[in-house]
Every structure is written in C-alpha cells, then in structure tokens.
C-alpha positions as CSV (number, residue, x, y, z in Angstrom):
1,X,-43.4,-24.1,-1.8
2,X,-43.7,-27.2,-4.1
3,X,-43.3,-25.3,-7.3
4,X,-40.4,-23.6,-5.8
5,X,-38.2,-26.9,-4.5
6,X,-38.9,-28.1,-8.4
7,X,-37.3,-25.1,-9.9
8,X,-34.6,-24.8,-7.5
9,X,-33.6,-28.7,-7.5
10,X,-34.9,-30.0,-11.1
11,X,-33.2,-29.1,-13.9
12,X,-35.7,-29.3,-17.1
13,X,-38.4,-30.2,-14.7
14,X,-41.0,-30.1,-17.2
15,X,-39.5,-32.7,-19.2
16,X,-41.1,-35.5,-17.2
17,X,-40.7,-38.0,-19.8
18,X,-37.1,-37.9,-19.4
19,X,-36.3,-41.0,-17.0
20,X,-33.3,-38.9,-15.7
21,X,-35.8,-36.1,-14.9
22,X,-38.3,-38.5,-13.1
23,X,-35.7,-39.9,-10.8
24,X,-34.9,-36.5,-10.1
25,X,-38.3,-35.8,-8.8
26,X,-38.2,-39.1,-6.8
27,X,-35.1,-37.9,-5.2
28,X,-36.3,-34.6,-4.3
29,X,-39.7,-35.9,-2.8
30,X,-37.1,-39.0,-0.9
31,X,-35.1,-35.9,0.6
32,X,-37.9,-33.7,1.6
33,X,-39.6,-36.9,3.5
34,X,-36.1,-37.8,5.1
35,X,-35.6,-34.2,6.4
36,X,-39.0,-33.4,7.5
37,X,-39.7,-37.0,9.3
38,X,-36.7,-36.7,10.9
39,X,-37.3,-33.2,12.5
40,X,-40.7,-34.3,13.6
41,X,-39.0,-37.5,15.4
42,X,-36.3,-35.2,17.5
43,X,-39.3,-33.1,18.5
44,X,-42.1,-35.8,19.2
45,X,-39.5,-37.8,21.1
46,X,-38.3,-35.1,23.1
47,X,-41.8,-33.8,24.3
48,X,-43.0,-37.5,24.5
49,X,-40.6,-38.6,27.1
50,X,-40.6,-35.6,29.1
51,X,-44.4,-35.8,29.3
52,X,-44.6,-39.2,29.8
53,X,-47.3,-39.7,26.6
54,X,-46.9,-43.0,25.1
55,X,-49.4,-41.3,22.3
56,X,-47.0,-38.5,21.2
57,X,-43.8,-41.0,21.6
58,X,-45.8,-43.6,19.2
59,X,-46.8,-40.7,17.1
60,X,-42.8,-39.8,17.1
61,X,-42.0,-43.6,15.9
62,X,-44.5,-43.3,13.7
63,X,-42.8,-40.6,12.0
64,X,-39.3,-42.6,12.2
65,X,-40.9,-45.2,10.3
66,X,-41.7,-42.4,7.6
67,X,-38.2,-41.1,7.5
68,X,-36.7,-44.9,6.8
69,X,-39.8,-45.5,4.3
70,X,-38.7,-42.1,2.5
71,X,-35.2,-43.8,2.1
72,X,-36.3,-47.1,1.0
73,X,-38.4,-44.7,-1.5
74,X,-35.3,-42.9,-2.9
75,X,-33.4,-46.2,-3.2
76,X,-36.4,-47.4,-5.1
77,X,-36.2,-44.4,-7.6
78,X,-32.4,-44.7,-7.6
79,X,-32.5,-48.6,-8.9
80,X,-35.4,-48.1,-10.8
81,X,-33.5,-45.8,-13.3
82,X,-31.1,-48.5,-13.9
83,X,-30.9,-49.6,-18.1
84,X,-32.1,-52.7,-19.1
85,X,-29.2,-55.4,-18.6
86,X,-29.2,-58.7,-20.0
87,X,-30.8,-60.7,-17.2
88,X,-33.4,-57.6,-16.9
89,X,-34.4,-56.8,-20.5
90,X,-37.4,-54.7,-19.5
91,X,-35.7,-53.0,-17.4
92,X,-35.9,-52.1,-13.3
93,X,-38.7,-50.2,-13.1
94,X,-40.7,-52.5,-11.1
95,X,-38.1,-51.7,-8.1
96,X,-39.9,-48.8,-7.7
97,X,-43.0,-50.8,-7.2
98,X,-41.7,-53.0,-4.6
99,X,-40.2,-50.0,-2.7
100,X,-44.2,-48.9,-2.6
101,X,-44.7,-52.1,-0.8
102,X,-41.8,-51.9,1.7
103,X,-43.1,-48.7,2.5
104,X,-46.8,-50.1,2.9
105,X,-45.1,-52.9,4.9
106,X,-43.7,-50.8,7.4
107,X,-46.5,-48.8,7.8
108,X,-48.4,-51.7,8.7
109,X,-45.6,-52.8,11.2
110,X,-45.5,-49.9,13.2
111,X,-49.2,-49.5,13.5
112,X,-49.3,-53.2,15.3
113,X,-46.3,-52.2,17.5
114,X,-48.0,-49.0,18.3
115,X,-51.1,-51.0,19.4
116,X,-49.3,-52.9,21.6
117,X,-47.9,-50.4,23.8
118,X,-51.3,-48.1,23.8
119,X,-53.1,-51.4,24.7
120,X,-50.5,-51.7,28.0
121,X,-50.9,-48.1,28.8
122,X,-55.0,-48.5,28.8
123,X,-54.2,-51.6,31.2
124,X,-51.8,-49.5,33.5
125,X,-52.4,-45.8,32.9
126,X,-49.9,-43.7,33.9
127,X,-49.8,-39.8,34.4
128,X,-49.1,-37.4,31.8
129,X,-47.7,-34.1,32.0
130,X,-48.4,-31.9,28.7
131,X,-46.8,-28.7,28.7
132,X,-46.7,-25.7,25.8
133,X,-44.0,-27.4,23.8
134,X,-46.2,-30.3,23.4
135,X,-49.0,-28.2,22.1
136,X,-46.4,-26.4,19.9
137,X,-44.6,-29.4,18.6
138,X,-47.9,-31.0,17.4
139,X,-49.4,-28.5,15.9
140,X,-46.2,-27.7,13.6
141,X,-46.6,-31.4,13.0
142,X,-50.1,-31.2,11.9
143,X,-49.2,-28.1,9.4
144,X,-45.8,-29.8,7.9
145,X,-47.6,-33.2,7.5
146,X,-50.4,-31.5,6.0
147,X,-48.3,-29.8,3.1
148,X,-46.1,-32.8,2.5
149,X,-49.3,-34.8,1.5
150,X,-50.0,-32.2,-1.1
151,X,-46.1,-32.1,-1.9
152,X,-46.1,-36.0,-2.8
153,X,-49.7,-35.5,-4.0
154,X,-48.6,-33.3,-6.6
155,X,-45.3,-35.1,-7.7
156,X,-46.9,-38.4,-7.5
157,X,-49.6,-37.4,-9.8
158,X,-46.8,-35.4,-12.0
159,X,-44.6,-38.2,-12.6
160,X,-47.4,-41.3,-12.3
161,X,-45.7,-42.6,-9.2
162,X,-47.7,-45.2,-7.0
163,X,-44.8,-45.0,-4.2
164,X,-45.6,-41.3,-3.9
165,X,-49.1,-41.5,-4.0
166,X,-48.9,-43.8,-1.2
167,X,-46.7,-41.7,1.0
168,X,-49.1,-38.7,0.4
169,X,-52.0,-40.9,1.5
170,X,-49.6,-41.6,4.5
171,X,-48.3,-37.9,5.6
172,X,-52.5,-37.1,5.4
173,X,-52.9,-40.1,7.9
174,X,-49.9,-38.8,9.8
175,X,-51.6,-35.4,9.9
176,X,-55.2,-36.9,11.1
177,X,-53.6,-39.1,13.8
178,X,-51.4,-36.1,15.5
179,X,-54.6,-33.8,15.2
180,X,-56.5,-36.8,17.4
181,X,-53.4,-36.7,19.7
182,X,-53.6,-33.2,20.2
183,X,-57.0,-33.0,21.0
184,X,-56.7,-35.7,23.3
185,X,-54.4,-33.5,25.1
186,X,-56.7,-30.9,25.2
187,X,-59.2,-32.9,26.7
188,X,-57.0,-34.0,28.9
189,X,-55.6,-30.8,30.1
190,X,-59.4,-29.4,30.7
191,X,-61.5,-32.4,31.9
192,X,-58.6,-33.9,33.5
193,X,-59.5,-37.3,31.6
194,X,-56.5,-39.6,30.6
195,X,-57.1,-40.7,27.3
196,X,-53.7,-41.0,26.0
197,X,-53.8,-44.9,26.2
198,X,-57.2,-45.0,24.0
199,X,-55.9,-42.3,21.8
200,X,-52.8,-43.7,20.8
201,X,-55.0,-47.2,20.3
202,X,-57.2,-45.3,17.7
203,X,-54.1,-43.9,15.9
204,X,-52.5,-47.7,15.8
205,X,-56.1,-48.8,14.2
206,X,-55.7,-45.7,11.8
207,X,-52.2,-46.6,10.6
208,X,-53.2,-50.4,10.4
209,X,-56.2,-49.5,8.1
210,X,-54.0,-47.2,6.0
211,X,-51.1,-50.1,5.8
212,X,-53.5,-52.7,4.4
213,X,-54.9,-50.5,2.0
214,X,-51.6,-49.3,0.9
215,X,-50.3,-53.0,0.7
216,X,-53.1,-53.7,-1.7
217,X,-52.5,-50.8,-3.9
218,X,-48.6,-51.7,-4.5
219,X,-49.4,-55.5,-4.7
220,X,-51.6,-54.9,-8.3
221,X,-49.0,-53.6,-10.6
222,X,-46.6,-56.7,-9.3
223,X,-49.3,-59.1,-9.8
224,X,-50.5,-57.9,-13.4
225,X,-53.7,-55.5,-13.0
226,X,-55.8,-54.7,-16.0
227,X,-54.8,-51.2,-17.4
228,X,-57.1,-48.8,-16.9
229,X,-60.5,-48.6,-19.3
230,X,-60.0,-45.3,-20.8
231,X,-55.9,-46.5,-21.5
232,X,-57.3,-49.2,-23.4
233,X,-59.8,-46.9,-25.3
234,X,-56.9,-44.7,-25.9
235,X,-54.4,-47.3,-27.7
236,X,-57.9,-49.3,-29.5
237,X,-58.8,-45.5,-31.0
238,X,-55.5,-44.4,-32.0
239,X,-55.2,-47.9,-33.8
240,X,-58.5,-47.9,-35.6
241,X,-57.7,-44.2,-36.7
242,X,-55.2,-45.4,-39.2
243,X,-56.1,-45.9,-43.0
244,X,-57.0,-49.6,-43.7
245,X,-57.3,-50.7,-39.9
246,X,-61.2,-52.4,-39.7
247,X,-60.9,-53.8,-36.2
248,X,-58.8,-54.5,-33.4
249,X,-59.0,-57.1,-31.0
250,X,-56.7,-59.4,-28.6
251,X,-55.0,-56.4,-26.8
252,X,-52.7,-57.0,-24.4
253,X,-50.6,-54.5,-21.6
254,X,-47.3,-55.5,-19.9
255,X,-46.5,-53.1,-17.2
256,X,-42.7,-53.4,-16.1
257,X,-42.8,-50.1,-14.1
258,X,-43.8,-46.3,-14.4
259,X,-43.4,-45.5,-18.4
260,X,-42.4,-49.0,-19.3
261,X,-45.5,-50.6,-20.9
262,X,-44.9,-53.0,-23.4
263,X,-48.2,-54.0,-25.7
264,X,-49.3,-56.3,-28.4
265,X,-52.7,-56.1,-30.1
266,X,-54.2,-57.9,-33.3
267,X,-55.4,-56.0,-36.3
268,X,-57.9,-56.5,-38.9
269,X,-57.2,-55.4,-42.6
270,X,-58.3,-56.6,-46.0
271,X,-56.9,-59.5,-47.3
272,X,-57.0,-57.8,-50.8
273,X,-54.8,-55.0,-49.6
274,X,-51.3,-55.4,-50.7
275,X,-49.1,-57.2,-48.0
276,X,-46.4,-54.6,-48.4
277,X,-48.6,-51.6,-48.0
278,X,-50.1,-53.5,-44.8
279,X,-47.0,-54.1,-43.5
280,X,-46.0,-50.2,-43.8
281,X,-49.4,-49.1,-41.9
282,X,-48.4,-51.5,-39.4
283,X,-44.9,-50.3,-38.9
284,X,-46.1,-46.6,-39.0
285,X,-48.3,-47.8,-36.0
286,X,-46.0,-49.0,-33.8
287,X,-43.6,-46.1,-34.5
288,X,-46.1,-43.6,-33.1
289,X,-46.8,-45.6,-30.1
290,X,-43.1,-46.1,-29.6
291,X,-42.4,-42.1,-30.2
292,X,-45.3,-40.3,-28.7
293,X,-46.6,-42.7,-26.3
294,X,-43.4,-44.5,-24.8
295,X,-45.3,-48.0,-25.6
296,X,-43.6,-50.7,-27.2
297,X,-46.5,-51.8,-29.1
298,X,-46.4,-55.0,-31.5
299,X,-49.2,-55.8,-33.7
300,X,-50.3,-59.2,-35.3
301,X,-51.9,-58.8,-38.8
302,X,-54.9,-60.5,-39.3
303,X,-56.1,-60.6,-43.1
304,X,-60.1,-60.6,-43.3
305,X,-62.3,-61.3,-46.3
306,X,-64.3,-58.1,-47.0
307,X,-66.6,-59.1,-49.9
308,X,-70.2,-58.5,-49.3
309,X,-71.7,-61.9,-48.7
310,X,-68.9,-62.7,-46.2
311,X,-69.6,-59.2,-44.6
312,X,-73.4,-60.1,-44.0
313,X,-72.9,-63.4,-42.4
314,X,-70.0,-61.8,-39.9
315,X,-73.0,-59.3,-38.9
316,X,-75.3,-62.0,-38.5
317,X,-73.2,-64.4,-36.7
318,X,-72.1,-61.4,-34.2
319,X,-75.9,-60.9,-33.6
320,X,-76.2,-64.4,-32.6
321,X,-73.1,-64.5,-30.7
322,X,-74.3,-61.2,-28.4
323,X,-77.8,-62.6,-28.5
324,X,-76.3,-65.2,-25.9
325,X,-74.3,-62.5,-24.1
326,X,-74.2,-58.7,-25.0
327,X,-70.5,-58.6,-23.8
328,X,-69.1,-61.4,-26.0
329,X,-67.2,-59.9,-29.1
330,X,-66.5,-61.9,-32.4
331,X,-63.4,-61.6,-34.7
332,X,-61.1,-63.2,-37.1
333,X,-64.1,-65.2,-39.0
334,X,-63.1,-66.9,-42.0
335,X,-65.5,-69.1,-44.2
336,X,-63.8,-72.2,-45.4
337,X,-66.1,-74.3,-48.0
338,X,-65.6,-78.0,-47.7
339,X,-67.3,-81.0,-50.2
340,X,-70.3,-81.1,-48.8
341,X,-70.1,-78.3,-46.1
342,X,-69.2,-74.8,-45.3
343,X,-66.9,-74.2,-42.2
344,X,-67.7,-71.2,-40.2
345,X,-64.4,-70.6,-38.2
346,X,-64.0,-67.7,-35.7
347,X,-63.0,-66.4,-32.2
348,X,-65.1,-65.3,-29.2
349,X,-63.5,-63.0,-26.6
350,X,-65.3,-63.4,-23.2
351,X,-65.0,-61.2,-20.1
352,X,-63.2,-61.7,-17.1
353,X,-65.1,-63.9,-14.5
354,X,-67.4,-64.6,-17.2
355,X,-70.2,-67.2,-15.9
356,X,-70.9,-69.8,-18.7
357,X,-68.4,-72.6,-18.9
358,X,-66.1,-72.6,-22.3
359,X,-68.1,-76.1,-23.4
360,X,-71.4,-75.0,-22.3
361,X,-71.0,-71.9,-24.5
362,X,-69.2,-73.2,-27.5
363,X,-72.4,-75.7,-27.5
364,X,-74.8,-72.9,-27.5
365,X,-73.0,-70.6,-30.4
366,X,-72.7,-73.8,-32.7
367,X,-76.3,-74.3,-32.1
368,X,-77.2,-70.4,-32.3
369,X,-75.4,-70.7,-35.8
370,X,-76.1,-73.9,-37.0
371,X,-79.7,-73.9,-36.5
372,X,-80.3,-77.3,-37.2
373,X,-78.6,-77.1,-41.0
374,X,-76.0,-79.8,-41.3
375,X,-74.3,-78.3,-44.3
376,X,-72.9,-75.8,-41.4
377,X,-69.8,-76.6,-39.3
378,X,-69.3,-74.2,-36.4
379,X,-65.5,-74.2,-35.5
380,X,-65.2,-71.5,-32.6
381,X,-62.4,-70.6,-30.3
382,X,-62.8,-69.3,-26.9
383,X,-60.4,-66.3,-26.1
384,X,-60.1,-64.8,-22.7
385,X,-60.1,-60.5,-22.5
386,X,-57.4,-59.4,-20.8
387,X,-58.5,-55.7,-20.6
388,X,-61.4,-54.2,-20.4
389,X,-62.4,-53.3,-23.8
390,X,-65.3,-50.5,-24.5
391,X,-68.3,-51.6,-25.8
C-alpha cells in the first residue's frame, strides 16, 4: 500500500535528493495522517459517548491531536521547502524540526489531560456499556494505526525526516494503547470488572512517556547535536582519499535542516607543494561534496613541513601527548628556531567533557615535551573537538 500511494501521488518519487520531491513525500504523509486520524476520531468518539467509556473517548481525543499534529507537520514541510532569503540565508529547513517539536508537545499535553480525566473516572466510576461496534472500531483502529506506523517509518527513513519518524513512533504508541483499551473492554465484559479509568490512566502514562522522548529527540537538532560518527568518518576518509592530503582536523558540521548541511575542515598539505596546485585540489574536494553529497564544505589549508627531521619530531610529540591520554590528537606542528632555543608550536584537540583542566593539561604537555631541556619552548593551543572523530 505504501509503495502504491507513493507511485500514485509523487512524481519522480525516486529522486529523493530533489527538494520538491522531498516536500511531496512530506505532504503525502501529512494528508494520510489527517484523513486516517479524522476517521478514527469520528468512530471512537461516537462509540465512546454511547458507551460512556472515558478510555475510548480519550483514545479518540488522542487521534484528534494526531490529526492536528499531521496538519502541523504538513505546514512544517511546506515552510521548510521555501528558498533561502535575505533574513534566512541558510534556508528554512529547521522549520521541519520545529514542527516535529510541536507534534511532540501536543502529544505530551494530550497525555496530561487524559491522565486527569482518567483519574477522575477512578475516583468516581460510572457504568460502561460496551457493544459490538466498540470492538469493531477499536480493532480497526489497531490495524490502521499499525499500518500508519509502518508507513511513516518507511517514508521518514526514505527522506531522513525526524518529524515523520516521530509520527511513526506516535502511531505505534496509539496502536498499543488502543490494544490496551480493547483488552480492558474484554476483561470488563467477561469478568464484570470496571477497568476503564485505570486503563485510561495507563494509556495516559504511556502517551506522556512517549511525548517526553519525542521532545528530547526533536530538540537535539535544534540545539546543535553532534553528527553521527559514521558521517564524520565518511567526510574524513573522503577528504583523505585525495592526492596531496596528509591529514584533516577541526571538522565542524552545522545542520540547518534535512539535506541542508554546512561543514568546515582543516587539511594538512605539504608546504613544498605549489600553492596553485594545493588550491586546485581543495576546490575539487569542495565541489565533490557539494555536487555528490549536498554538503557545503569550506576547507582551510594548513601547510606543513614534511622533511625527515620534522616528521620524526612530530611522531615523538604525538607519542608524548597520547601517553597523557589516548584520546588527545596533535596537529599543526611547527618548529621555529630562536637564537638560543627551539619553539615547538602545535595544537592539541581534546574530546568533549574532557576531565583534565586546560591549564593542567597544558602544563603536563609542556613537561612531557621539554623533559627538563631549557632549550625547548613548548607553545600549545588547546582545541575542543566538535565531532566524534574516528580514532
């Protein structure tokens, strides 16, 4: 069914990298959510009011919030697809993340309200009369929500959309909570035990728990989460594969929405290589990432001396630094001869949440390099790693 809908409603559906095609995927998912959830709202509210079941009514209101969430997600895709302008030179892609956050907050609020009404039903229970249509509507809801979870997960993974992946989780939760309500109906029917309020409270707790998780997940890209290690490794290896590149460091990745990534990196190249040739290699790398990965990459050129003596000193310095902590990385080593001393100038990159204070680390590095030799001056700059660099 998912593939059939995609073929019917999305032109050029295999061109995922095309912004208009991606928006079409988001619009399709939004309309599917709106139509399906409104059908469930009508069925559940009708059955809930006639039977007097707060659990079924709450489940229907939950679907109403899902329909509203689909509208928000649909609007988010539309706004995110707008082109960059003077006020937003990096585009509007983060609106999609914001719509996902709105969906998550709405899920949380519905759970809280459902918990309040269910608690009242526990304190003041009322008779519940379940009929055949109640079982039919709830069973149909479980089946439909299970399909919607699979549909949104498939589309969300295909276009790398956190909003749709959050919607998929919400649909899965709905299928589970409706199953719980259906189970309570069966128990009440055969054993004459009124579990309506308790089941409604359980559904509320499940929704609240899921809402909190969704809020955390959708907040991360807005706050600036670290890129996945495999993505960092891909960029690093691709840059290093070019002829003339001796090393790469200081990689920073900025996420301005799905398929809108900007990155910067430093590359080490031999100082003996002609500057025009080095510049041409860097241009090729930047074009490659833009054309094939849709990543706007800016590269800073670091010339390094590659003679044997400097190479040996560089290897020794790296060994001394890593003896302090294996996670430390050295780059940009320069040897500058003074009148009576030699300056060892280099940068050390520390991982996030590094335990040793910067001043203490600098002192330990200087002592490890100098080893009591007054003719060696160590000038070390401490850098912070903004990505999880593969070792």
